Phi, psi and omega in degrees: 000164178240130174254136182238130181231118179270155174204165175106354179289167180167194180259131180217149177282154176305136183092350181275187184225153173215154173237121178266148177234148176227114180261127180257141178210174178093351179214124185296315182238112174240111188243050182231167173300147174227163183200183180234138172235167177216156181214121175268156180305130179079003181241164177285152174290131185236151179290143178242302184199156178215156181217139180286168182302315182276359180065019178272356180216130175229158181212136185231148169293147181302329184292340182241355182301131181090346180247324182254149177226125177260141179211171179209153176232097186293332177296332179258001182054044187226138174245142183239155172226106176273122184243118180242163178050048184292146177234164177303335178292345177275354180298124182182169166273126182259129184244134170278144184218149178218129177295148177263353183262204182296167177303141180217156177287162183300320183299330182295335181292337179297338180262359181277159185236173177302326183284324185260002175287146182285312185222142177230144166279176180275349174098157174224134187275130173244122179239123181248119181269155180285000000 
């Protein structure tokens, strides 16, 4: 199994920035795409960004494109989400995610759901004030 632990959430003013981290453990070699989703109270969990194992491919939701950047450091088993120009609409619990099935391109994660994802972290809360 793979365990995912997010960190870096907090309170930030509109226009500010945060960097989230996701540390993976429990499996020595994980060679698949990973990504980030988010969920606000009363709303469905939605896709944010994904990155392939080799980091040669990334994919972003239209709502964050140009503001968020996903990256990874495989030597540290860590995926990052740099969030800039934050707005109150970005307020949500952010979850790190990893597919449990075969290798897939980053874009494919945009169609995955809470139910068919292989692994989830417990989330880290990001609150953006006006």
